[in-house]
Backbone as CSV, one residue per row, in Angstrom:
resi,resn,N_x,N_y,N_z,CA_x,CA_y,CA_z,C_x,C_y,C_z
1,GLU,0.825,-1.201,0.000,0.000,0.000,0.000,0.866,1.262,0.000
2,ALA,1.935,1.267,0.792,2.820,2.426,0.841,3.476,2.673,-0.507
3,VAL,3.862,1.601,-1.181,4.494,1.728,-2.497,3.523,2.361,-3.482
4,LYS,2.288,1.910,-3.474,1.282,2.463,-4.394,1.072,3.953,-4.132
5,ARG,1.006,4.334,-2.862,0.838,5.763,-2.542,2.032,6.570,-3.039
6,CYS,3.227,6.053,-2.819,4.424,6.771,-3.253,4.476,6.882,-4.774
7,GLN,4.060,5.842,-5.467,4.011,5.904,-6.927,2.997,6.952,-7.394
8,LEU,1.877,7.059,-6.691,0.889,8.104,-7.017,1.462,9.495,-6.763
9,PHE,2.168,9.661,-5.651,2.801,10.954,-5.371,3.800,11.304,-6.469
10,GLN,4.555,10.314,-6.906,5.521,10.511,-7.981,4.806,10.960,-9.253
11,GLU,3.718,10.271,-9.608,2.954,10.601,-10.818,2.365,12.006,-10.744
12,LEU,2.005,12.434,-9.532,1.433,13.764,-9.349,2.491,14.863,-9.304
13,GLY,3.767,14.459,-9.350,4.850,15.436,-9.409,5.348,15.926,-8.061
14,ALA,5.205,15.129,-7.023,5.700,15.532,-5.701,7.190,15.849,-5.776
15,ASP,7.596,16.882,-5.052,9.009,17.257,-5.029,9.865,16.177,-4.371
16,ILE,9.343,15.569,-3.321,10.047,14.510,-2.589,9.035,13.423,-2.242
17,VAL,9.445,12.184,-2.379,8.579,11.055,-2.053,9.213,10.265,-0.908
18,TYR,8.382,9.920,0.083,8.882,9.081,1.172,7.732,8.361,1.854
19,ALA,8.079,7.279,2.499,7.129,6.529,3.315,7.770,6.331,4.685
20,GLU,7.001,6.529,5.723,7.514,6.354,7.079,7.225,4.954,7.594
21,ASN,8.073,4.546,8.516,7.838,3.358,9.323,7.810,2.051,8.537
22,LEU,8.566,1.986,7.459,8.733,0.682,6.835,9.527,-0.178,7.815
23,GLN,9.395,-1.473,7.730,9.895,-2.343,8.789,11.281,-2.938,8.579
24,SER,11.853,-2.780,7.404,13.168,-3.385,7.181,13.904,-2.678,6.047
25,LYS,15.177,-2.945,5.987,15.991,-2.397,4.907,15.467,-2.871,3.553
26,SER,15.059,-4.126,3.492,14.568,-4.658,2.209,13.293,-3.940,1.766
27,GLU,12.443,-3.535,2.710,11.235,-2.786,2.347,11.599,-1.410,1.795
28,TYR,12.588,-0.745,2.423,13.025,0.559,1.913,13.661,0.416,0.532
29,GLU,14.453,-0.629,0.341,15.071,-0.852,-0.964,14.005,-1.168,-2.013
30,TYR,13.020,-1.952,-1.640,11.935,-2.282,-2.569,11.200,-1.015,-2.999
31,LEU,10.885,-0.169,-2.026,10.205,1.088,-2.351,11.044,1.909,-3.320
32,ARG,12.330,2.043,-3.029,13.194,2.870,-3.892,13.245,2.308,-5.305
33,ASN,13.289,1.001,-5.415,13.359,0.359,-6.727,12.057,0.469,-7.515
34,CYS,10.968,0.727,-6.834,9.668,0.876,-7.503,9.449,2.284,-8.045
35,LEU,10.342,3.188,-7.716,10.212,4.576,-8.153,11.259,4.893,-9.201
36,SER,10.987,5.906,-9.982,11.919,6.337,-11.013,13.213,6.839,-10.369
37,PRO,14.364,6.524,-10.984,15.636,7.035,-10.445,15.684,8.555,-10.370
38,SER,14.880,9.235,-11.190,14.886,10.706,-11.180,14.006,11.288,-10.065
39,THR,13.245,10.457,-9.389,12.392,10.932,-8.299,13.230,11.139,-7.046
40,SER,13.152,12.326,-6.472,13.854,12.599,-5.213,13.154,11.848,-4.089
41,THR,13.935,11.120,-3.317,13.361,10.318,-2.240,14.022,10.636,-0.910
42,MET,13.256,10.422,0.135,13.746,10.663,1.486,13.394,9.453,2.340
43,LEU,14.346,9.012,3.136,14.078,7.963,4.100,13.865,8.660,5.438
44,ALA,12.634,8.607,5.914,12.268,9.269,7.170,12.186,8.229,8.273
45,GLN,12.916,8.474,9.335,12.878,7.551,10.464,12.863,8.340,11.758
46,VAL,12.169,7.803,12.735,12.068,8.438,14.040,12.576,7.453,15.071
47,GLN,13.565,7.892,15.821,14.093,7.038,16.870,13.154,7.076,18.058
48,LEU,12.744,5.900,18.486,11.874,5.802,19.641,12.711,5.580,20.883
49,VAL,12.201,6.055,22.007,12.918,5.928,23.267,12.210,4.882,24.112
50,PRO,12.961,3.949,24.716,12.325,2.930,25.551,11.619,3.556,26.746
51,SER,10.678,2.831,27.282,9.823,3.365,28.341,10.555,3.610,29.643
52,ASN,11.466,2.729,30.040,12.157,2.822,31.326,11.224,3.164,32.465
53,GLY,10.152,2.413,32.557,9.257,2.579,33.681,7.994,3.329,33.364
54,ASP,7.881,3.924,32.192,6.657,4.642,31.866,5.449,3.721,31.834
55,ASP,5.715,2.410,31.695,4.616,1.463,31.639,4.191,0.998,33.023
56,GLY,4.740,1.631,34.064,4.321,1.322,35.419,5.215,0.321,36.126
57,ASN,6.169,-0.295,35.426,7.039,-1.209,36.159,8.231,-0.443,36.702
58,ASP,9.030,-1.103,37.497,10.127,-0.430,38.182,11.453,-0.501,37.436
59,GLY,11.412,-0.869,36.171,12.643,-0.993,35.398,13.232,-2.384,35.486
60,LYS,12.643,-3.238,36.312,13.098,-4.619,36.426,12.068,-5.517,35.771
61,ASP,12.527,-6.647,35.307,11.617,-7.534,34.586,11.310,-8.818,35.332
62,GLY,11.795,-8.949,36.545,11.464,-10.105,37.351,12.374,-11.299,37.148
63,ASP,13.424,-11.171,36.338,14.296,-12.330,36.118,15.577,-12.245,36.937
64,GLY,15.593,-11.361,37.946,16.727,-11.308,38.851,17.774,-10.268,38.529
65,ASP,17.726,-9.674,37.362,18.691,-8.619,37.078,17.968,-7.285,37.021
66,ASP,18.742,-6.224,36.885,18.160,-4.876,36.892,17.823,-4.380,35.505
67,THR,17.630,-5.267,34.569,17.307,-4.852,33.215,15.842,-5.087,32.936
68,ASN,15.373,-4.424,31.936,13.994,-4.596,31.513,14.028,-5.239,30.140
69,ASP,13.686,-6.531,30.077,13.749,-7.242,28.799,12.839,-6.613,27.756
70,LYS,11.757,-5.965,28.208,10.852,-5.292,27.280,11.600,-4.196,26.527
71,ASP,12.426,-3.411,27.256,13.212,-2.371,26.608,14.303,-2.977,25.734
72,ASP,14.912,-4.095,26.177,15.930,-4.761,25.366,15.324,-5.241,24.053
73,GLU,14.127,-5.824,24.140,13.440,-6.295,22.936,13.130,-5.116,22.027
74,PHE,12.688,-4.002,22.617,12.377,-2.789,21.867,13.607,-2.314,21.107
75,LYS,14.740,-2.226,21.808,15.967,-1.740,21.179,16.416,-2.647,20.043
76,SER,16.225,-3.965,20.216,16.687,-4.885,19.187,15.808,-4.838,17.944
77,LYS,14.557,-4.436,18.074,13.654,-4.380,16.922,13.840,-3.112,16.107
78,GLN,14.249,-2.045,16.753,14.362,-0.773,16.050,15.703,-0.676,15.333
79,VAL,15.641,-0.328,14.060,16.855,-0.171,13.267,16.873,1.256,12.731
80,LEU,17.923,1.971,13.059,18.136,3.296,12.479,19.302,3.189,11.512
81,PHE,19.085,3.681,10.320,20.116,3.622,9.297,20.977,4.873,9.340
82,SER,22.256,4.699,9.084,23.165,5.846,9.005,22.922,6.576,7.687
83,ALA,23.423,7.787,7.604,23.288,8.555,6.364,23.953,7.818,5.195
84,ASP,25.084,7.175,5.460,25.767,6.410,4.403,24.905,5.248,3.930
85,GLU,24.302,4.515,4.867,23.443,3.387,4.489,22.241,3.865,3.672
86,ILE,21.699,4.989,4.069,20.544,5.549,3.356,20.938,5.904,1.924
87,GLY,22.107,6.507,1.763,22.600,6.828,0.427,22.858,5.587,-0.408
88,GLU,23.403,4.547,0.222,23.675,3.294,-0.488,22.385,2.626,-0.966
89,MET,21.279,2.877,-0.258,19.986,2.321,-0.676,19.363,3.130,-1.809
90,GLY,20.006,4.255,-2.160,19.523,5.054,-3.274,18.676,6.250,-2.894
91,TYR,18.577,6.532,-1.607,17.778,7.680,-1.168,18.607,8.954,-1.225
92,ASP,17.928,10.054,-1.515,18.602,11.344,-1.664,18.736,12.095,-0.345
93,LEU,17.780,11.904,0.529,17.735,12.640,1.791,17.483,11.691,2.956
94,ALA,17.970,12.078,4.132,17.719,11.323,5.354,17.079,12.255,6.374
95,LEU,15.996,11.804,6.959,15.308,12.582,7.991,15.311,11.776,9.272
96,TYR,15.842,12.367,10.322,15.890,11.688,11.608,14.825,12.212,12.566
97,GLY,13.848,12.897,12.049,12.707,13.327,12.857,13.115,14.097,14.088
98,VAL,12.608,13.656,15.193,12.841,14.356,16.458,13.811,13.587,17.346
99,THR,14.758,12.899,16.744,15.702,12.070,17.494,16.430,12.881,18.557
100,ALA,16.945,14.039,18.204,17.682,14.848,19.182,16.766,15.295,20.317
101,LEU,15.561,15.723,19.985,14.617,16.144,21.016,14.262,14.976,21.931
102,GLN,14.019,13.814,21.363,13.685,12.651,22.181,14.840,12.269,23.099
103,SER,16.060,12.432,22.634,17.223,12.141,23.466,17.299,13.092,24.650
104,VAL,17.014,14.362,24.421,17.022,15.346,25.499,15.925,15.033,26.509
105,VAL,14.734,14.739,26.035,13.620,14.406,26.930,13.966,13.178,27.761
106,TYR,14.543,12.174,27.136,14.934,10.960,27.843,15.955,11.286,28.938
107,ALA,16.954,12.090,28.608,17.979,12.462,29.591,17.366,13.249,30.745
108,LEU,16.441,14.146,30.440,15.782,14.912,31.502,14.965,14.001,32.418
109,LYS,14.254,13.058,31.842,13.468,12.120,32.643,14.362,11.271,33.537
110,GLU,15.464,10.800,32.989,16.394,9.985,33.772,17.005,10.799,34.915
111,THR,17.396,12.035,34.623,17.972,12.896,35.645,16.966,13.193,36.746
112,ALA,15.741,13.537,36.361,14.702,13.815,37.359,14.427,12.579,38.205
113,SER,14.381,11.427,37.582,14.148,10.180,38.315,15.276,9.921,39.303
114,ASP,16.509,10.096,38.848,17.664,9.909,39.735,17.617,10.880,40.904
115,MET,17.241,12.111,40.633,17.177,13.113,41.698,16.090,12.770,42.707
116,LEU,14.963,12.297,42.230,13.868,11.938,43.130,14.203,10.713,43.969
117,LEU,14.992,9.824,43.438,15.355,8.600,44.159,16.568,8.776,45.054
118,ASP,17.296,9.867,44.908,18.510,10.107,45.691,18.130,10.621,47.066
119,THR,18.277,9.777,48.082,17.908,10.167,49.444,18.962,11.042,50.098
120,ASN,20.133,11.153,49.498,21.194,11.986,50.055,21.100,13.433,49.601
121,THR,20.156,13.716,48.726,20.009,15.070,48.226,19.297,15.900,49.278
122,SER,19.858,17.012,49.594,19.194,17.904,50.548,19.136,19.296,49.959
123,THR,18.169,20.031,50.394,18.026,21.396,49.917,18.916,22.278,50.756
124,SER,19.722,23.060,50.105,20.608,23.956,50.847,20.184,25.386,50.570
125,THR,20.368,26.190,51.559,20.078,27.611,51.388,21.388,28.361,51.572
126,SER,21.540,29.409,50.833,22.762,30.178,50.964,22.551,31.247,52.030
127,THR,23.574,31.461,52.792,23.502,32.480,53.832,24.571,33.515,53.585
128,SER,24.247,34.716,53.893,25.222,35.786,53.727,25.990,35.943,55.015
129,THR,27.276,36.309,54.911,28.077,36.529,56.116,28.379,37.975,56.286
């Protein structure tokens, strides 16, 4: 279905053609091969951030270690292609969506969580002498 839509966009003269969230490198290559070499294409991908407790668990998965297998499975399923790989597949442009923003949000959440869990943190007030 995505290929058909992209072919229609191409026929209508779209400046750039792309499909989001294809599931594998072979799907992206198939899409590129279905379009004219003269059609400008973009591979758009969005890096997702694992939940790390957003799903209500404590970050542990119950198997005795401090890892969350759900997040490990998530990380193993997601594939982000480098700009070089995207070019090798025949795409003209690479879009990484909000990857940088998501990384900042993730870091802020982790920092806030660490601060809330740190029992040695105390509020200090400055005094003038």
